[in-house]
C-alpha positions in Angstrom: 0.0 0.0 0.0 2.8 2.4 0.8 4.3 1.9 -2.7 0.9 2.6 -4.3 0.4 5.7 -2.2 3.9 7.0 -3.0 3.2 6.5 -6.7 0.0 8.4 -6.5 1.7 11.2 -4.6 4.4 11.5 -7.2 1.8 11.6 -10.0 0.0 14.3 -8.1 3.2 16.4 -7.9 3.9 15.8 -11.6 0.3 17.0 -12.5 0.6 20.1 -10.4 3.9 20.9 -12.0 2.4 20.6 -15.4 -0.2 23.2 -14.5 2.1 25.6 -12.7 2.7 27.8 -15.8 6.4 27.5 -15.8 7.1 27.5 -12.1 10.5 25.8 -11.5 9.5 25.0 -7.9 7.7 21.7 -7.7 5.1 21.4 -5.0 5.4 25.1 -4.3 2.3 25.1 -2.1 3.3 22.0 0.0 0.0 20.3 -0.7 1.4 17.0 -1.9 2.5 14.8 1.0 3.7 11.2 1.1 2.7 10.4 4.7 0.5 11.5 7.6 2.3 14.2 9.5 2.7 13.4 13.2 5.9 15.1 14.3 8.1 18.2 13.9 10.6 18.4 11.1 8.5 16.5 8.5 9.4 18.7 5.5 10.7 15.7 3.5 7.2 14.4 3.3 6.5 17.2 0.8 8.8 15.9 -2.0 11.0 17.4 -3.4 11.4 19.8 -0.5 14.2 19.1 1.9 16.1 20.7 4.8 19.3 22.6 4.2 20.6 21.7 7.7 20.1 18.9 10.3 17.4 21.0 11.9 14.4 20.3 9.7 11.5 22.7 8.9 8.0 21.7 9.8 5.1 20.7 7.5 1.4 21.5 8.0 -1.4 19.7 6.1 -4.9 18.3 6.7 -3.3 14.9 6.4 -1.8 15.0 9.9 -2.2 13.0 13.0 -3.6 15.3 15.6 -3.9 19.1 15.6 -0.3 20.0 16.2 0.6 19.8 12.4 -2.9 20.4 11.0 -4.5 23.1 8.8 -5.8 25.6 9.8 -5.3 24.8 13.5 -1.9 23.8 14.6 0.9 24.1 17.2 1.7 27.8 16.2 -1.8 29.1 15.8 -4.6 29.2 13.2 -3.8 29.9 9.5 -5.6 29.1 6.2 -3.2 28.3 3.4 -2.4 31.0 0.8 -2.7 28.3 -1.9 -3.6 24.7 -2.0 -4.1 22.9 1.4 -0.8 23.0 3.1 2.3 25.1 4.0 5.7 24.8 5.7 7.0 26.3 8.9 10.4 27.9 9.5 12.1 29.3 12.6 13.7 32.6 11.5 14.8 33.8 14.9 14.7 32.8 18.6 15.4 34.7 21.8 19.1 34.4 22.7 19.4 31.8 19.9 17.8 29.2 22.2 16.3 27.3 19.2 18.2 26.5 16.0 17.0 28.2 12.8 15.6 26.1 10.1 16.1 26.4 6.3 13.8 25.1 3.5 15.6 23.9 0.4 14.5 22.6 -3.0 16.2 21.5 -6.2 14.6 23.4 -9.1 13.1 21.4 -11.9 15.6 23.0 -14.3 18.8 25.1 -14.1 18.5 28.9 -14.4 20.0 30.3 -17.7 22.7 32.9 -17.8 21.4 36.5 -18.1 17.8 35.4 -18.0 15.4 37.3 -15.7 13.4 35.3 -13.2 10.6 36.3 -10.8 11.3 34.7 -7.4 8.5 34.8 -4.9 7.1 33.4 -1.7 4.3 34.2 0.8 4.9 34.4 4.5 2.8 34.8 7.7 3.9 35.0 11.3 2.5 32.3 13.5 -0.2 33.6 16.0 1.7 32.1 18.9 5.1 33.6 18.0 6.4 36.0 20.7 8.7 37.7 18.2 8.8 38.9 14.6 12.0 39.7 12.6 13.4 40.9 9.4 16.0 39.2 7.1 13.5 36.8 5.5 15.3 35.8 2.4 15.6 33.5 -0.6 19.0 32.3 -1.8 19.7 30.8 -5.3 22.8 28.7 -5.8 24.3 26.1 -8.1 24.8 23.6 -5.3 23.0 22.9 -2.0 23.6 25.5 0.6 27.2 25.5 2.0 26.8 25.0 5.8 30.3 26.4 6.4 29.5 29.5 4.5 26.2 29.8 6.5 28.1 29.5 9.8 30.6 32.1 8.7 27.8 34.5 7.8 29.0 34.5 4.2 25.7 33.9 2.4 23.7 36.9 1.2 20.2 36.0 -0.1 19.5 37.6 -3.5 15.7 37.9 -2.8 14.7 40.0 0.2 12.2 42.8 0.9 13.5 46.1 -0.5 13.2 47.7 2.9 14.1 44.5 4.8 11.2 45.1 7.0 10.1 43.2 10.1 7.2 40.9 9.0 4.7 41.0 11.8 1.4 40.2 10.0 -0.4 37.3 11.7 -3.8 37.3 10.0 -2.9 37.6 6.3 -0.2 36.4 3.9 2.4 38.8 2.7 4.5 38.4 -0.4 8.2 38.7 -0.8 9.3 38.8 -4.4 12.0 40.2 -6.7 13.4 39.8 -10.2 16.7 38.0 -10.4 19.1 38.0 -13.3 20.8 34.6 -13.2 24.5 34.0 -13.4 23.7 30.7 -15.0 23.8 27.3 -13.4 21.6 28.1 -10.3 19.7 25.0 -9.4 18.9 25.2 -5.7 16.6 27.6 -3.8 17.0 28.0 0.0 14.6 30.0 2.3 15.5 31.3 5.7 17.3 34.0 7.7 20.9 34.0 6.7 22.0 37.0 8.7 23.7 36.8 12.1 21.5 37.5 15.2 23.5 40.8 15.8 22.2 42.0 12.4 18.6 40.8 12.8 16.0 43.2 13.9 13.4 41.7 16.2 10.1 43.0 17.5 8.2 41.6 20.5 4.6 40.6 19.6 1.7 40.8 22.0 -0.6 37.7 21.8 -3.8 38.6 20.0 -7.0 38.6 22.1 -8.9 35.4 22.1 -5.9 33.2 21.1 -5.4 30.3 23.5 -1.9 28.9 24.0 1.6 29.8 25.2 3.7 32.0 22.9 6.9 30.4 21.6 10.0 32.6 22.1 10.9 32.7 18.5 9.9 34.3 15.2 8.1 31.4 13.5 6.8 31.9 10.0 4.5 29.9 7.7 5.7 29.7 4.1 3.5 29.0 1.1 3.1 29.6 -2.6 6.8 29.5 -3.5 7.7 30.1 -7.2 10.6 30.8 -9.5 9.4 31.7 -13.0 11.1 33.0 -16.1 9.9 36.6 -16.6 9.4 35.9 -20.3 6.3 33.9 -19.2 4.8 36.4 -16.7 3.6 40.0 -17.0 5.2 41.4 -13.9 7.0 40.6 -10.7 5.2 43.3 -8.7 4.5 42.4 -5.1 6.4 45.5 -4.3 5.8 48.8 -6.1 8.1 51.7 -5.6 7.1 55.4 -5.1 7.3 56.1 -8.9 4.8 53.2 -9.6 7.4 51.1 -11.2 6.9 47.4 -10.5 10.0 46.0 -12.2 13.1 46.3 -10.0 15.9 44.4 -11.8 18.5 43.3 -9.3 21.8 41.6 -9.8 23.3 39.7 -6.9 26.4 37.5 -6.9 26.4 34.1 -5.3 29.1 33.2 -2.7 31.4 30.5 -4.1 31.5 27.3 -2.2 35.1 27.9 -1.0 34.2 31.5 -0.1 37.2 32.8 -2.2 36.2 35.1 -5.1 38.4 35.8 -8.1 38.7 39.6 -8.2 38.6 39.8 -12.0 35.5 37.6 -12.1 33.9 39.6 -9.3 34.4 42.9 -11.3 33.3 41.5 -14.6 30.1 39.8 -13.2 28.9 43.2 -11.8 26.1 44.9 -13.8 24.6 48.4 -13.5 21.0 48.6 -14.8 19.1 51.7 -16.0 15.6 52.9 -16.5 14.3 53.2 -20.0 15.8 56.3 -21.8 17.8 57.3 -18.7 21.5 57.4 -18.0 21.0 58.3 -14.3 22.5 55.8 -11.9 19.7 54.4 -9.7 19.9 54.3 -5.9 19.7 50.6 -5.8 22.8 50.4 -8.0 25.0 52.3 -5.5 25.9 49.1 -3.6 27.3 47.5 -6.7 29.1 50.7 -7.7 30.8 50.8 -4.3 31.8 47.2 -4.6 33.5 47.7 -7.9 35.2 50.9 -6.7 36.5 49.1 -3.6 37.9 46.3 -5.8 39.6 48.8 -8.1 41.0 50.7 -5.1 42.5 47.5 -3.8 44.0 46.7 -7.3 45.2 50.1 -8.6 47.0 48.5 -11.6 43.8 47.1 -13.1 42.7 48.7 -16.3 39.0 48.4 -16.9 36.8 48.9 -19.9 33.3 50.2 -19.1 30.7 49.4 -21.8 27.3 51.0 -22.0 24.3 49.4 -23.7 20.8 50.3 -24.6 17.8 48.1 -25.6 16.4 48.2 -29.2 13.1 49.8 -28.2 14.6 52.8 -26.3 17.3 53.2 -29.0 14.7 54.5 -31.5 13.1 56.8 -29.0 16.1 58.7 -27.5 18.4 61.3 -29.0 22.2 61.1 -28.6 24.3 58.2 -27.5 22.6 57.1 -24.2 24.8 54.0 -24.1 28.0 56.1 -24.0 26.4 58.5 -21.5 25.7 55.5 -19.2 29.3 54.4 -19.4 30.5 58.0 -18.7 28.2 58.4 -15.7 29.4 55.1 -14.2 33.0 56.1 -14.8 32.4 59.5 -13.1 30.8 57.8 -10.1 33.7 55.3 -9.8 36.2 58.2 -9.8 34.2 59.9 -7.1 34.5 56.7 -5.1 38.2 56.7 -5.4 39.0 54.7 -8.6 41.9 56.0 -10.8 40.4 57.9 -13.8 43.3 57.0 -16.1 42.6 53.3 -15.6 39.0 53.5 -16.8 38.0 53.4 -20.5 34.5 54.0 -21.7 32.6 52.6 -24.8 29.0 52.9 -25.9 27.7 50.2 -28.2 24.1 51.2 -28.3 21.9 48.1 -28.9 24.4 46.2 -31.0 25.3 43.6 -28.3 22.1 42.7 -26.5 22.2 40.4 -23.5 18.9 38.8 -24.6 16.5 38.8 -27.6 13.6 38.5 -25.1 11.2 41.3 -26.2 9.3 41.4 -22.9 9.6 44.3 -20.5 11.8 42.2 -18.2 13.9 41.1 -21.2 14.6 44.6 -22.4 15.5 45.6 -18.9 18.5 43.3 -19.1 19.8 45.1 -22.1 19.8 48.6 -20.5 23.1 48.0 -18.7 26.8 48.8 -18.1 29.3 46.0 -18.0 32.9 45.8 -17.0 35.9 44.1 -18.5 39.4 43.9 -16.9 41.7 44.4 -20.0 45.0 44.7 -18.1 46.4 43.9 -14.7 49.8 45.6 -15.1 
């Protein structure tokens, strides 16, 4: 009977994947389970989800033995699923680190492609019996399973996090965390959790809501549901956050920490990207961190000679006057010089739309083309 049930479960997952409209996260709503849940740390029952550490996340589903791991009532409160009939539970913070954090992990159904834009998204809700709420709820994409040594060394930075890195304290409704992500190429694993040290995690004490029975747990415990990684070519927007200007597409480039935690300086410079709004050569505020990183590396290696190349997308190229691609490169050079880089070591080139990063005609695809890239042409 167990073999038959497992086969049916796998078929159910395959069917849900087929209807997920390109979601690379299988069983993203944790509704397909292989066994009745009767204890903590049962995340592996929701194949292909696993735990990134020995301390396993929890799983909640109507197929549970008793109310502790049920839906909607369970050990941490009362919560209806965002999608489907189940969800996972993750400990993001605990008072004085009394309880170990947990990390959800999954192998994506296919590898992310270099320079493609993906919308990465999850829904979160704080458990009603959590005594604390916290920030630093993040999603980390990597080519290999999460490196535990890098985690212990606080050397992992999640690429997907709320733009304001706010404390998530909502206990009665699901909140979305999403962002566009431009792949380095080769990313195959997604890990969810709090990757920041406790000293850099902001926590907020939560008063137990009236009418809720039970003892508060001394941690920030979050339900996780509706997880997705989708190629932006197949979706209209990635807009769970909208900025003050009304723009919903915030293209972000983040570099993955290598497994040995040693980065080649040339590679680190050349993998950096500065992205621009359509028709604009102004450096955006969210690019300042990447600008500072490149400037710091150049300051540390003053003999490096770097070519700065500006690009446009084909659509804006027919709308604008003048060479916007060259102006973008010039503005990036000027900013690097302000940050301490040597001016005579920086060359600029504008190639307009002749070397696109992608032929994708969607809004997200064209956003990839409005960029400045770097090339180390000499180290002497």
